VEXLUMSE-394158 format. One line per 3 residues: number of its first residue (from 1); their letters; for each residue x, y, z of N, C-alpha, C, O. Coordinates in nm, 2 decimals. Layout:
<atoms>
NUM> A> X:Y:Z:X:Y:Z:X:Y:Z:X:Y:Z  ... $
</atoms>
This chain:
<atoms>
1> MHL> -0.49:-2.12:0.86:-0.50:-2.01:0.76:-0.41:-2.04:0.65:-0.29:-2.07:0.67  -0.46:-2.03:0.53:-0.38:-2.06:0.41:-0.37:-1.93:0.33:-0.47:-1.87:0.29  -0.24:-1.90:0.29:-0.22:-1.78:0.21:-0.20:-1.82:0.07:-0.15:-1.92:0.03 $
4> SAK> -0.25:-1.73:-0.02:-0.23:-1.75:-0.16:-0.08:-1.73:-0.19:-0.01:-1.67:-0.11  -0.04:-1.77:-0.31:0.10:-1.75:-0.35:0.13:-1.60:-0.35:0.24:-1.56:-0.31  0.04:-1.52:-0.40:0.06:-1.38:-0.41:0.07:-1.32:-0.27:0.16:-1.23:-0.25 $
7> SFH> -0.02:-1.35:-0.18:-0.01:-1.30:-0.05:0.12:-1.34:0.02:0.18:-1.26:0.10  0.16:-1.47:0.00:0.28:-1.52:0.06:0.40:-1.44:0.01:0.49:-1.41:0.09  0.40:-1.41:-0.12:0.51:-1.33:-0.18:0.52:-1.19:-0.11:0.62:-1.14:-0.08 $
10> YLG> 0.40:-1.12:-0.10:0.40:-0.99:-0.03:0.44:-1.00:0.11:0.51:-0.91:0.16  0.40:-1.10:0.18:0.44:-1.12:0.32:0.60:-1.13:0.33:0.66:-1.07:0.42  0.66:-1.20:0.24:0.80:-1.21:0.23:0.87:-1.08:0.20:0.97:-1.05:0.26 $
13> LVA> 0.81:-1.00:0.11:0.87:-0.87:0.09:0.86:-0.78:0.21:0.95:-0.71:0.24  0.74:-0.78:0.27:0.73:-0.69:0.39:0.82:-0.74:0.50:0.88:-0.65:0.57  0.83:-0.87:0.52:0.92:-0.92:0.62:1.07:-0.88:0.59:1.15:-0.85:0.68 $
16> TVA> 1.11:-0.89:0.47:1.24:-0.85:0.43:1.27:-0.70:0.46:1.37:-0.67:0.51  1.18:-0.61:0.42:1.19:-0.47:0.45:1.20:-0.45:0.60:1.28:-0.36:0.64  1.11:-0.51:0.68:1.11:-0.50:0.82:1.25:-0.54:0.88:1.30:-0.48:0.97 $
19> SLG> 1.30:-0.65:0.83:1.43:-0.70:0.88:1.54:-0.60:0.85:1.63:-0.57:0.93  1.54:-0.55:0.72:1.64:-0.45:0.69:1.64:-0.33:0.78:1.74:-0.28:0.82  1.51:-0.28:0.81:1.50:-0.17:0.90:1.55:-0.20:1.04:1.61:-0.11:1.10 $
22> MYV> 1.53:-0.32:1.08:1.57:-0.35:1.22:1.72:-0.35:1.23:1.78:-0.30:1.33  1.79:-0.39:1.13:1.94:-0.39:1.13:2.00:-0.26:1.10:2.10:-0.22:1.16  1.94:-0.18:1.02:1.99:-0.05:0.99:1.97:0.04:1.12:2.04:0.14:1.13 $
25> SYI> 1.88:0.00:1.21:1.86:0.08:1.33:1.98:0.07:1.42:1.99:0.14:1.52  2.08:-0.01:1.39:2.21:-0.01:1.47:2.29:0.11:1.44:2.38:0.14:1.52  2.26:0.18:1.33:2.35:0.30:1.30:2.36:0.40:1.41:2.47:0.44:1.44 $
28> PQI> 2.24:0.44:1.48:2.26:0.53:1.59:2.34:0.48:1.71:2.42:0.55:1.77  2.33:0.35:1.73:2.41:0.29:1.84:2.56:0.29:1.80:2.65:0.32:1.88  2.59:0.26:1.67:2.73:0.27:1.63:2.78:0.41:1.64:2.90:0.43:1.69 $
31> IDN> 2.70:0.51:1.60:2.75:0.65:1.62:2.77:0.68:1.76:2.87:0.74:1.80  2.68:0.64:1.85:2.70:0.67:2.00:2.82:0.60:2.05:2.90:0.66:2.12  2.85:0.48:2.00:2.97:0.41:2.05:3.09:0.48:2.00:3.19:0.50:2.08 $
34> LIG> 3.09:0.54:1.88:3.21:0.61:1.83:3.24:0.74:1.90:3.35:0.78:1.90  3.13:0.80:1.95:3.15:0.93:2.02:3.17:0.91:2.17:3.18:1.01:2.24  3.18:0.79:2.21:3.22:0.76:2.35:3.11:0.71:2.44:3.13:0.68:2.56 $
37> LKS> 2.98:0.70:2.39:2.87:0.65:2.47:2.86:0.50:2.44:2.77:0.46:2.37  2.95:0.43:2.50:2.96:0.29:2.48:2.83:0.21:2.53:2.77:0.25:2.63  2.79:0.11:2.45:2.68:0.03:2.49:2.73:-0.12:2.51:2.84:-0.15:2.48 $
40> NPT> 2.64:-0.20:2.55:2.67:-0.34:2.57:2.69:-0.41:2.44:2.60:-0.40:2.35  2.80:-0.48:2.42:2.83:-0.55:2.29:2.76:-0.68:2.27:2.77:-0.74:2.16  2.70:-0.74:2.37:2.65:-0.88:2.37:2.54:-0.89:2.26:2.55:-0.98:2.18 $
43> QPL> 2.44:-0.81:2.26:2.32:-0.82:2.17:2.36:-0.81:2.03:2.32:-0.89:1.94  2.45:-0.71:1.99:2.49:-0.70:1.85:2.57:-0.82:1.80:2.56:-0.86:1.69  2.65:-0.87:1.89:2.73:-0.99:1.86:2.63:-1.11:1.83:2.65:-1.18:1.74 $
46> AAA> 2.54:-1.13:1.92:2.44:-1.24:1.90:2.36:-1.22:1.77:2.34:-1.32:1.70  2.32:-1.10:1.74:2.25:-1.07:1.62:2.34:-1.10:1.50:2.29:-1.16:1.40  2.47:-1.06:1.50:2.56:-1.09:1.39:2.58:-1.24:1.37:2.58:-1.29:1.25 $
49> INC> 2.59:-1.32:1.48:2.60:-1.46:1.46:2.48:-1.52:1.41:2.48:-1.60:1.31  2.36:-1.48:1.46:2.23:-1.53:1.41:2.22:-1.50:1.26:2.18:-1.59:1.18  2.24:-1.38:1.23:2.23:-1.34:1.09:2.32:-1.41:0.99:2.29:-1.45:0.88 $
52> SLW> 2.45:-1.43:1.04:2.54:-1.51:0.96:2.49:-1.65:0.93:2.50:-1.70:0.82  2.43:-1.71:1.03:2.37:-1.84:1.01:2.26:-1.84:0.91:2.25:-1.93:0.83  2.17:-1.74:0.92:2.06:-1.73:0.82:2.11:-1.70:0.68:2.05:-1.75:0.59 $
55> VCY> 2.21:-1.62:0.67:2.27:-1.59:0.54:2.32:-1.72:0.48:2.30:-1.75:0.36  2.40:-1.80:0.56:2.45:-1.92:0.51:2.33:-2.02:0.47:2.34:-2.08:0.37  2.23:-2.02:0.55:2.12:-2.11:0.52:2.06:-2.07:0.39:2.03:-2.15:0.30 $
58> GLL> 2.04:-1.94:0.37:1.97:-1.89:0.24:2.06:-1.91:0.12:2.01:-1.94:0.01  2.19:-1.90:0.14:2.28:-1.92:0.02:2.32:-2.06:-0.01:2.36:-2.10:-0.12  2.32:-2.15:0.09:2.37:-2.28:0.08:2.26:-2.38:0.04:2.28:-2.50:0.01 $
61> REK> 2.13:-2.33:0.04:2.02:-2.42:0.00:2.04:-2.45:-0.15:2.10:-2.38:-0.23  1.99:-2.57:-0.19:1.99:-2.60:-0.33:1.93:-2.50:-0.42:1.98:-2.45:-0.52  1.81:-2.46:-0.38:1.74:-2.34:-0.45:1.76:-2.23:-0.35:1.69:-2.22:-0.25 $
64> KDW> 1.85:-2.14:-0.39:1.89:-2.03:-0.30:1.76:-1.95:-0.25:1.67:-1.92:-0.33  1.76:-1.91:-0.12:1.66:-1.84:-0.06:1.71:-1.69:-0.05:1.75:-1.65:0.06  1.69:-1.62:-0.15:1.75:-1.48:-0.16:1.69:-1.39:-0.06:1.76:-1.31:0.01 $
67> PIA> 1.55:-1.39:-0.04:1.50:-1.30:0.06:1.56:-1.32:0.20:1.58:-1.22:0.27  1.58:-1.44:0.24:1.64:-1.46:0.37:1.78:-1.41:0.38:1.83:-1.35:0.47  1.86:-1.44:0.27:2.00:-1.40:0.27:2.01:-1.25:0.27:2.09:-1.19:0.34 $
70> IAN> 1.93:-1.18:0.18:1.93:-1.04:0.17:1.89:-0.97:0.30:1.95:-0.87:0.35  1.78:-1.02:0.36:1.72:-0.96:0.48:1.82:-0.97:0.60:1.82:-0.88:0.68  1.90:-1.07:0.60:1.99:-1.09:0.71:2.14:-1.03:0.69:2.21:-1.02:0.79 $
73> SPG> 2.17:-1.00:0.57:2.31:-0.95:0.54:2.34:-0.82:0.62:2.45:-0.81:0.67  2.25:-0.73:0.62:2.28:-0.60:0.70:2.30:-0.64:0.85:2.38:-0.56:0.92  2.24:-0.74:0.90:2.25:-0.78:1.04:2.39:-0.82:1.07:2.45:-0.80:1.18 $
76> VIF> 2.46:-0.89:0.97:2.60:-0.93:0.99:2.68:-0.81:1.00:2.77:-0.79:1.09  2.67:-0.72:0.90:2.75:-0.60:0.89:2.73:-0.51:1.01:2.83:-0.47:1.08  2.61:-0.46:1.03:2.58:-0.37:1.13:2.60:-0.43:1.27:2.64:-0.36:1.37 $
79> GLM> 2.56:-0.55:1.29:2.58:-0.62:1.42:2.73:-0.62:1.46:2.76:-0.59:1.57  2.81:-0.66:1.36:2.96:-0.66:1.39:3.01:-0.52:1.41:3.10:-0.50:1.50  2.96:-0.42:1.33:3.01:-0.28:1.36:2.97:-0.24:1.50:3.05:-0.17:1.56 $
82> AFF> 2.84:-0.26:1.54:2.80:-0.22:1.67:2.88:-0.30:1.78:2.91:-0.24:1.88  2.91:-0.42:1.76:2.99:-0.50:1.85:3.12:-0.44:1.87:3.17:-0.41:1.98  3.20:-0.42:1.76:3.33:-0.38:1.77:3.34:-0.23:1.82:3.44:-0.20:1.89 $
85> TAL> 3.25:-0.15:1.78:3.26:-0.01:1.83:3.22:0.00:1.98:3.25:0.10:2.04  3.15:-0.10:2.03:3.11:-0.10:2.17:3.22:-0.15:2.26:3.21:-0.13:2.39  3.32:-0.21:2.21:3.43:-0.26:2.29:3.52:-0.14:2.34:3.62:-0.17:2.41 $
</atoms>
């Protein structure tokens, strides 16, 4: 299957929005952790490490890949917040 440039662009936008939504969904876990309903910190830490690597990949390329860097930035922040509040 071959996507046109326009379709590929829209796929990237939808994937970026979906990724942002996935990482913003850590907010309820962070709130639960802060009120004493602690959760397992392993998955948020793994997500934060994974997202850090993707942000580096996006920003260190010769031609910066902004959608990858932007989509994964909240994963670094919210993943670390969920990790530290779960401890």
